C-alpha positions in Angstrom: 26.7 -30.6 15.8 27.4 -32.3 12.4 25.4 -31.2 9.4 23.8 -34.1 7.6 23.9 -34.5 3.8 20.1 -33.8 3.7 20.5 -30.5 5.6 23.4 -29.4 3.3 21.3 -30.2 0.3 18.4 -28.2 1.7 20.6 -25.2 2.5 22.2 -25.4 -1.0 18.8 -25.6 -2.7 17.5 -22.6 -0.7 20.6 -20.5 -1.6 20.3 -21.5 -5.3 16.6 -20.7 -5.3 17.3 -17.3 -3.7 20.0 -16.5 -6.2 17.8 -17.4 -9.1 14.9 -15.4 -7.7 17.2 -12.4 -7.2 18.5 -12.6 -10.7 14.9 -12.8 -12.0 13.9 -9.8 -9.9 16.8 -7.7 -11.2 16.0 -8.7 -14.8 12.3 -7.9 -14.2 13.2 -4.4 -12.9 15.6 -3.7 -15.7 12.9 -4.3 -18.4 9.6 -3.4 -16.6 10.5 0.0 -15.0 12.3 1.5 -18.1 9.4 0.3 -20.3 6.9 2.0 -18.0 8.8 5.2 -18.2 9.3 5.0 -22.0 5.7 4.2 -22.7 4.6 7.3 -20.8 7.2 9.5 -22.5 5.8 8.3 -25.9 2.3 9.1 -24.6 3.0 12.7 -23.7 1.1 14.1 -26.7 -2.0 12.1 -25.4 -1.5 13.7 -22.0 -1.8 17.2 -23.5 -4.8 16.2 -25.7 -6.7 13.9 -23.3 -5.3 13.9 -19.8 -8.0 11.5 -18.5 -7.1 8.8 -21.0 -3.4 9.3 -20.3 -3.8 8.7 -16.6 -6.1 5.7 -17.3 -3.3 4.1 -19.3 -0.7 5.0 -16.7 -2.9 3.4 -14.0 -3.1 0.2 -15.9 0.7 0.1 -16.4 1.1 0.9 -12.7 -1.2 -1.9 -11.7 0.8 -4.3 -13.8 4.0 -3.3 -12.2 2.6 -3.8 -8.7 1.3 -7.2 -9.9 4.9 -8.1 -10.8 6.0 -7.3 -7.3 3.0 -9.4 -6.0 4.1 -12.3 -8.2 7.5 -12.6 -6.5 5.7 -13.3 -3.2 2.9 -15.3 -4.7 5.2 -17.7 -6.4 7.2 -18.1 -3.1 4.0 -19.2 -1.4 3.4 -16.0 0.5 -0.4 -15.8 0.2 -3.1 -13.7 1.9 -6.3 -14.6 3.8 -8.7 -11.7 4.3 -11.1 -11.1 7.2 -13.8 -8.6 8.2 -15.6 -6.3 5.8 -15.5 -6.9 2.1 -13.7 -3.9 0.6 -14.7 -4.8 -2.9 -18.1 -3.3 -2.1 -16.5 0.2 -1.9 -13.8 -0.3 -4.5 -15.3 2.4 -6.8 -15.7 5.0 -4.1 -13.1 7.2 -2.6 -11.5 5.8 0.5 -8.6 6.4 2.9 -6.8 3.2 4.0 -5.1 3.2 7.5 -2.6 0.3 7.9 -0.4 -0.8 10.8 3.3 -1.0 9.9 5.6 -3.8 10.9 8.1 -4.3 8.1 8.8 -3.4 4.4 6.8 -6.5 3.4 3.6 -4.7 4.5 3.7 -2.7 1.3 4.2 -5.8 -0.8 1.3 -7.5 1.0 -1.0 -4.6 0.1 0.2 -4.7 -3.5 -0.9 -8.3 -3.6 -4.2 -8.3 -1.7 -5.5 -5.2 -3.5 -4.9 -6.7 -7.0 -8.3 -8.3 -7.2 -10.2 -5.2 -5.9 -11.3 -3.8 -9.2 -9.8 -0.4 -10.2 -8.3 0.2 -6.8 -4.6 -0.4 -7.6 -4.5 1.8 -10.7 -6.3 4.6 -9.0 -4.6 4.6 -5.6 -2.1 7.0 -4.1 0.5 5.9 -1.5 2.0 7.9 1.3 5.5 6.5 2.1 8.7 7.4 3.7 10.9 9.6 1.6 13.7 7.0 1.5 11.6 5.0 -1.0 12.1 7.8 -3.5 15.7 6.5 -3.9 14.8 2.9 -4.5 14.4 1.2 -7.9 10.6 1.9 -7.7 11.1 5.5 -6.8 10.8 6.8 -10.4 7.5 4.9 -10.9 6.0 6.3 -7.7 7.1 9.9 -8.6 5.4 9.6 -12.0 2.3 8.0 -10.5 2.0 10.8 -8.0 2.6 9.1 -4.7 3.7 11.3 -1.8 7.1 10.9 -0.1 6.9 12.1 3.5 10.0 13.0 5.5 9.7 11.8 9.1 10.8 13.8 12.2 9.5 16.6 14.3 11.6 19.2 12.6 10.1 18.4 9.2 6.5 17.8 10.4 4.8 21.1 9.8 6.4 21.7 6.4 5.6 18.1 5.3 1.9 18.6 6.1 1.8 21.7 4.0 3.4 19.9 1.1 1.0 17.0 1.5 -2.0 19.4 1.3 -0.6 21.0 -1.8 0.2 17.6 -3.4 -3.3 16.3 -2.8 -4.9 19.5 -4.3 -2.7 19.3 -7.3 -2.6 15.6 -8.1 -5.3 13.6 -6.4 -8.3 14.3 -8.5 -6.6 15.6 -11.6 -5.2 12.1 -11.9 -8.5 10.5 -10.9 -7.2 8.9 -7.7 -9.8 7.2 -5.4 -7.9 5.4 -2.7 -5.1 6.8 -0.5 -3.0 4.5 1.6 -1.0 5.6 4.7 0.7 4.2 7.7 -0.3 6.5 10.6 2.3 5.0 13.1 5.0 6.9 11.1 7.5 4.0 11.1 8.0 0.3 11.8 6.7 -1.2 15.0 10.1 -2.4 16.2 11.5 1.1 15.9 8.7 3.1 17.4 7.3 0.7 20.1 9.5 1.8 23.0 8.9 5.6 22.3 5.2 5.0 21.9 4.9 3.1 25.1 6.8 5.8 27.0 4.4 8.4 25.5 1.4 6.3 26.5 2.6 6.0 30.1 3.3 9.7 30.4 -0.2 10.6 29.0 -2.2 7.8 30.8 -2.9 6.0 27.5 -3.2 2.3 26.9 0.0 0.2 26.8 0.2 -1.3 23.3 2.6 -4.2 22.3 1.5 -5.1 18.7 1.0 -1.6 17.4 2.1 2.0 18.3 0.0 5.1 18.9 -0.7 6.7 15.6 0.2 10.3 14.6 -2.6 12.7 13.6 -1.1 15.0 11.1 -1.4 13.3 7.7 -4.8 11.8 8.5 -6.2 15.2 9.4 -4.8 16.8 6.3 -6.3 14.1 4.0 -9.7 14.4 5.6 -9.7 18.2 5.4 -8.5 18.2 1.8 -10.5 15.3 0.3 -13.8 15.2 2.2 -16.6 17.1 0.5 -17.8 20.1 2.6 -21.2 18.6 3.4 -19.6 15.7 5.1 -17.4 15.1 8.2 -19.6 17.2 10.5 -19.3 20.4 8.5 -22.5 20.8 6.5 -22.4 23.0 3.5 -24.7 26.0 3.4 -27.6 26.1 1.0 -25.9 28.3 -1.4 -22.5 26.5 -1.3 -21.4 25.3 -4.7 -19.4 22.1 -4.8 -17.3 21.4 -7.8 -18.4 18.4 -9.8 -15.0 16.8 -9.2 -15.6 17.0 -5.4 -19.3 16.1 -5.5 -18.8 13.0 -3.4 -15.3 13.4 -2.0 -13.8 10.9 0.4 -16.5 8.5 1.5 -14.9 5.8 3.5 -12.1 5.1 6.0 -10.8 1.5 5.7 -9.1 0.4 8.9 -6.7 -2.4 7.7 -4.8 -4.7 10.1 -2.0 -6.9 8.9 -1.1 -9.9 11.0 1.8 -12.4 10.4 1.9 -15.9 12.0 3.8 -15.8 15.3 4.2 -12.0 14.9 7.1 -12.5 12.5 6.7 -10.0 9.6 8.0 -10.5 6.1 10.5 -8.0 4.9 11.3 -7.0 1.3 14.4 -9.2 1.3 12.4 -12.3 2.2 9.8 -11.3 -0.4 12.4 -11.1 -3.1 14.7 -14.1 -2.2 11.9 -16.4 -1.0 14.1 -18.2 1.6 11.3 -18.3 4.2 8.8 -21.2 4.1 5.4 -20.5 2.5 3.5 -18.2 4.8 -0.1 -17.0 5.0 -0.4 -13.4 5.9 -3.8 -12.3 7.4 -5.4 -9.0 6.6 -8.4 -7.7 8.5 -10.6 -4.8 7.1 -13.1 -2.6 8.9 -15.0 0.1 6.9 -16.2 3.3 8.5 -18.3 6.0 6.7 -16.4 9.2 6.7 -19.4 11.0 8.1 -18.8 9.1 11.3 -15.2 10.3 11.6 -14.9 13.5 13.7 -13.3 16.6 12.2 -12.1 18.4 15.3 -8.4 17.6 16.1 -9.0 16.4 19.7 -11.9 14.2 18.8 -10.1 12.9 15.7 -7.1 12.0 17.8 -9.3 10.0 20.2 -11.0 8.3 17.3 -7.7 7.4 15.7 -6.3 6.1 19.0 -9.4 4.0 19.4 -8.7 2.4 16.0 -5.2 1.3 17.0 -6.4 0.1 20.4 -8.8 -2.1 18.5 -5.9 -3.2 16.3 -4.1 -4.2 19.5 -7.1 -6.3 20.5 -7.4 -7.9 17.1 -3.7 -8.8 16.9 -3.7 -10.1 20.5 -6.6 -12.4 19.6 -4.9 -13.5 16.4 -1.6 -14.4 18.1 -3.5 -16.4 20.7 -5.9 -18.2 18.4 -4.6 -18.0 14.9 -7.7 -16.2 13.7 -9.3 -12.8 14.0 -12.3 -12.5 16.3 -15.9 -12.5 14.9 -17.7 -9.2 14.4 -20.0 -8.1 17.2 -23.2 -10.0 17.2 -21.7 -13.0 15.4 -20.3 -16.2 16.7 -17.9 -17.1 13.9 -15.4 -15.0 11.9 -15.4 -15.7 8.2 -12.2 -15.6 6.3 -11.7 -15.3 2.5 -8.7 -16.7 0.7 -7.3 -14.1 -1.7 -6.2 -15.6 -5.0 -4.2 -14.5 -8.1 -4.2 -16.0 -11.5 -0.9 -17.6 -12.4 -1.7 -17.3 -16.1 -2.4 -13.6 -15.7 0.9 -13.1 -13.8 2.8 -15.0 -16.4 1.2 -12.9 -19.1 2.2 -9.6 -17.4 5.7 -10.8 -16.9 6.0 -11.9 -20.5 4.7 -8.5 -21.7 7.3 -6.8 -19.6 10.2 -8.8 -21.1 8.7 -8.4 -24.6 8.5 -4.6 -24.0 12.1 -4.6 -22.9 13.1 -6.4 -26.0 11.1 -4.0 -28.2 12.7 -0.9 -26.7 16.2 -2.5 -27.0 15.6 -3.1 -30.7 14.2 0.4 -31.2 17.3 2.0 -29.6 19.6 -0.3 -31.5 17.9 0.8 -34.8 18.1 4.5 -33.9 21.8 4.1 -32.9 22.7 2.5 -36.2 20.7 5.1 -38.1 22.4 8.0 -36.4 25.9 6.6 -36.2 
């Protein structure tokens, strides 16, 4: 089949645009990430004198970095529409966010749609696969205090011990409030067949759009971060709760990401922008943590039920193009999530100005010393 001139032009334009976007992303990383690291090195005296202020500033810089990632998708036309509960109402409380996992673009989508949720982004902790430690963003996540978890049965017990230690050491000392994890333990396409075989063997529902979640990390987070008087384990009358744990984890936010036609966006698409503008749909459901069972068997059933509900939500979405209305209502209400282009340009400009400033400083020091 002959390629028309118009088709050739379209392909050429797409390739040129992808190349320019990639070049911009590389330049963006080369100035933004080193600047983040250098600012925090310079602020180490503040960390010793006033740790709270230091981590506040670090959180602001972290949010700006995530906004830069969000801008790559936003300017390519990859936008978000939100459904279900309004999570802004609990943005100042401690919450655990459970998300289904389809592709690397899921993380980018969350980076985008949480930008307008108050202080959430700068005070959140991520649980992610250990492989991300070795990406360009790994140094940022290490400094911020995210946890890199190694998958696999042979590592599972050790990783859960490390997670508990990590939460106790960093979560409240750095004033974290939201913690994000993907309980499926991997991408849908990689885990679906194994999950379905496990479900068949154990007489569990057959799931196509999600996989059965794993309990370990969720249980550790609840045990470590929920205050003693909650989660079905009342504190005794003489129990003293430290002020930093007076409230503890208060909410579980069940988050379901849906892509049109079930075609997820990966990080390559997010960066290069060769896919046509796409609206990703994100559904939230908020549960009080006091309604989440503490016992392993009951918690497993509760967690399985959440992903069975996700399956129903996604089935409805793929059939109708919308999520179903909440119980007792006849119509589901969606909310278009928006970002300010002026704000994004301002953050990008600050990154490049910072990069230029650090370059000038090092050039001056080099000439002074040599």
